[in-house]
N, C-alpha and C positions, 0 to 999 in steps of 0.2 A: 782529440787526444785525451787519454785518461787523466783524471785529476781528482784530488781529494778535496778541492775547494771550489766554490762557485767562481765564475768569471764573467766579465763583460767586455764587449768589443769597444775600443776607443776609435771613433772614425778618424782616419788620418787626415782627410781633407778638412782644413780649418783648425786642426789641432795646433796648439802653440809650438809643438816640436816638429811640425810637418816638414819644414825645409831641412832641419837638422837630421830628422829621421831619413828622409829620402837621400840625403848626401852620404851619410855613413852606411846606409844599407847597401851601397854599391861597393864597399870596401871588401877586399878578399879576407882581411883580418881586421874586423871592426872593434876588437876589444882594446881597451887601454887599462894599464895596470899601475897601481901605486903600492909601494912597499914602505911600510912604516912600523911603528911599534905602539903598544898600548900599555899603560901603567895599570895592571890588574891587581895591585896589592890588596885592596879591600876584598875582592872576590877570592883571591888566593887564601887570605887569612880566614875568611868565612868557611871555605871548603875544608881547610885543615881542621878547624874547630868542630865541624859537623860531619867529618868523615865522608866527604863527597869527592867525586872525581873532578880534578881541576880541568882536565881536557874536555869532559862532557859539559862542565860548567861554562867554559868560555865559548863552546859551540852553541849552547843554549842562549847565552847572552848575545851572541852574534845574530841568531835568528830573531830573538826578541827585539833587537834594535832595527833589523832590516824590515820587520813587519810595520814599523812606524814611518818608513820612507817610501812614498808611493812608487818612485822609480825602481825600487828593488822588487816591486810586485808586478812589473810590466814584463811581457814576453811577446815574441813574434811567432805567430802561428798561421800558416798558409797565407803569408803576406799581410796579415792583419795584426794590429796591436791589441794585445789582451791584457786586462788588469785582473789579477787574481785577488781573492778576498783574504788569503792567508798563505803561509809558507811553512813547509817542513824542511828537513835537510837530508842530504845524502853525502856520506863521507867515506873515505877509504879506511878499511880496517885491515890490520896485518894479521893474517890467519896463522894457525899453528905451523903450517908448512912454509911460512915466510912469503907467501903470495898475497896480493891485495884482493879485497872484496869491496865493491861499491855497495854501500849499505844505507837503507832508509831508516831514519829515526823520526817518528811522529812528534810534532811539537806538543808539549804539555806545558801549561802556564807555570806550574809550580816547579822550582828547580829540583827539589828533592825527588819529586815524582819522576821528572825527566831523567835524572841520574839513575834511579832505580830501574826504570824501563830500559835505559841505555845499557846498563850493566848486563841485564838479561839478554838483550839483543847481541851484544858483543860476545858473550859466552857462547851463544848459539852459532854465530857466524864464524867464529874462530875455527870451528870444526867443519864448516861447510865446504863443499867442493865447488860452489857456484861463484862466478865473478860478480853477478848482480843478485842482490838480496833485498826483497821487499819492493815497495812502490818506487818507480823510477820515472815519474812524469816530469813535466817542466815547471810544476808549482813547488820548486825546491830551491835551496842554495846548494851548490856543489862545493864541498870542502875536502881538504886533505891536510895532514899534519906530518911534519918532518921533525920529530922530537929529538933527534940525535945532534942537531947543530942549529945555531942561529943563522940567519941569512940577511943579506942586504938587497936581495932581489929574487924574483921567481916568475917564471912564465909557465903557461899551461899548454898541453897538447891540444890541437884543434884540427878539424878536417876542412879541406878546401873544396868548394864546388857544391855545397848544399846550404839551405837556409838554416842559420843558427838561431835557435829560439831566444838567445840572450840571457841564459841562466847565469847569474853572478857566480864568480869563482873566487873562493876564499882559501888561502893557504896560511898555515901557522908554522912557526919554527920553535926551537927549543927555548924554554923559559930562561931568562937571564936575571940573576940576582945582582943588584947593584946597591950596596948598603942595605937599607931596610925596605927597598922597593923591589917589586917583581915586574919585569917587563916581558911582554909577549910579542915577538916579531909576527907581523901579519901582512899578507899580500892580498890585495883586492883587485879583481878584474871585472870590469863592467863593459857591456856592449854600448858603444858610443851613440848608436841610434836611439837608445832608450835612456841614457843618463850621461851627465857631464861631471866634471870635477866638483861642482857645487853640491851635487847630490851625494857624492862620496863624503864631502864635508858634513852634510846633515847626518849621514850614517855614523860617522865618527863621533859627532856630538851626542847622538842617541846612545851609542854603545858606552861612551864615557859616563853618561848619566846612569845607565843600568848598573855599571860596575860600582859607581859611587854609592848606589843604593844598598850595597852590602857592607857599608861602613858600620862597624860595631860601636 
């Protein structure tokens, strides 16, 4: 399968997750979802002061954190467990005709560079007639944003009857201002054959550290 990053096979036999992997691989719907919120006040303030898109910034922050948690780099391909060396993201963009487009954003380490490239991509895709735009491999995070309302839960569409590669699914809601704090509703869906709640905890710790890194 096409990829932008190098990958290696993790032998299932003898793997520390072997029993867990084989158990959840038989599930018709193997994803588990957690709905929570993030205090993104430092990131929000930084973006406002530097003229950066907050939505592109929290997506960048999400990928940056996910790259630090090995289980977010794991995928299932032809029955094998694959570890990718990196991740990009694919997110929904609302086009000018109010239809969605699944759109690839390459990961760039610098936030300002990512936002600049992201703005260019969005402007181009908004006029596109395509449903899919850019690279759509499995070395991605799948994201979507519902900026019109906050939410307490979210589930994603899925197909039954084929091998799911286990791409993590991230959903965001409308920013909520409470006092001098800014909170972002976030839904995280992970394939249980590849990750557990503990790994989601590690991800949340990572993303919190990234956000705090923007404290002025």
